[in-house]
FILO-532983 format. One record per residue (C-alpha): residue in three letters; z, x negated, y. Coordinates in steps of 0.2 Angstrom, whole numbers, padded with zeros to 4 digits, always signed. Example, Ala and Ser with C-alpha at 12.3 -4.5 7.8 and 13.67 -1.06 7.14 Angstrom:
REM residues 2
ala+0039-0062-0022;ser+0036-0068-0005;
REM end
This chain:
REM residues 89
met+0060-0032+0033;pro+0046-0043+0026;lys+0048-0061+0027;asn+0029-0063+0028;thr+0025-0070+0045;met+0005-0067+0042;met+0007-0046+0041;lys+0008-0037+0056;pro+0023-0026+0059;met+0022-0006+0056;phe+0033-0003+0070;leu+0044+0008+0059;pro+0059-0005+0056;gly+0069+0010+0048;val+0055+0011+0033;glu+0050-0008+0031;gly+0069-0011+0028;gly+0075+0005+0019;ser+0065+0002+0002;lys+0074+0014-0012;pro+0072+0007-0031;ser+0056+0010-0036;ser+0040-0002-0043;phe+0034+0000-0025;ala+0050-0009-0021;asp+0048-0022-0033;ser+0029-0026-0029;ile+0033-0027-0011;arg+0049-0041-0015;met+0034-0050-0025;met+0021-0052-0012;asp+0032-0057-0001;ser+0041-0069-0009;ala+0024-0077-0015;gly+0017-0075+0004;leu+0002-0063+0001;glu-0001-0047+0010;tyr-0001-0030+0002;pro-0004-0012+0009;gln+0008-0007+0023;ile+0008+0010+0013;trp+0019+0002-0001;his+0032+0001+0013;met+0033+0022+0016;phe+0032+0022-0007;ala+0046+0012-0007;tyr+0056+0021+0008;leu+0053+0039-0001;pro+0046+0037-0020;gln+0051+0053-0026;ala+0041+0062-0010;thr+0026+0050-0013;gln+0023+0050-0029;his+0010+0063-0028;leu+0001+0051-0013;ala-0001+0038-0025;arg-0007+0049-0041;phe-0017+0054-0029;thr-0025+0039-0023;gln-0027+0032-0039;glu-0037+0047-0047;ile-0050+0049-0031;leu-0051+0028-0033;arg-0052+0027-0052;gly-0055+0045-0060;pro-0071+0050-0064;gly-0083+0053-0050;pro-0101+0050-0046;phe-0096+0033-0039;ser-0091+0020-0051;pro-0071+0013-0045;gly-0076-0003-0038;ile-0089+0005-0027;arg-0076+0017-0021;glu-0064+0002-0019;leu-0077-0006-0008;ile-0079+0010+0003;ala-0060+0010+0004;ala-0060-0007+0011;tyr-0075-0007+0022;thr-0069+0009+0031;ser-0051+0001+0031;his-0060-0016+0040;arg-0069-0005+0053;asn-0051+0003+0056;asp-0044-0014+0060;cys-0030-0008+0045;pro-0028-0023+0031;phe-0034-0016+0014;
REM end
């Protein structure tokens, strides 16, 4: 379970506390120990790293691959959408 008290829990304690060794688990520990917020989907990526690799690659390709909008504009759209959905981004 994350130590960062600023972040709201996901209400999935098995996922939040069930990280498998992965770069996402390492990133969660690093961000949590620094008291920083991070995307909570990282918990799912760390819980099932093999099953979620494709989703992480897909997300990176959508946000940073070739397209009509710059990666910065795509990040801005994602951040605005997350804000409107009351979801930290």
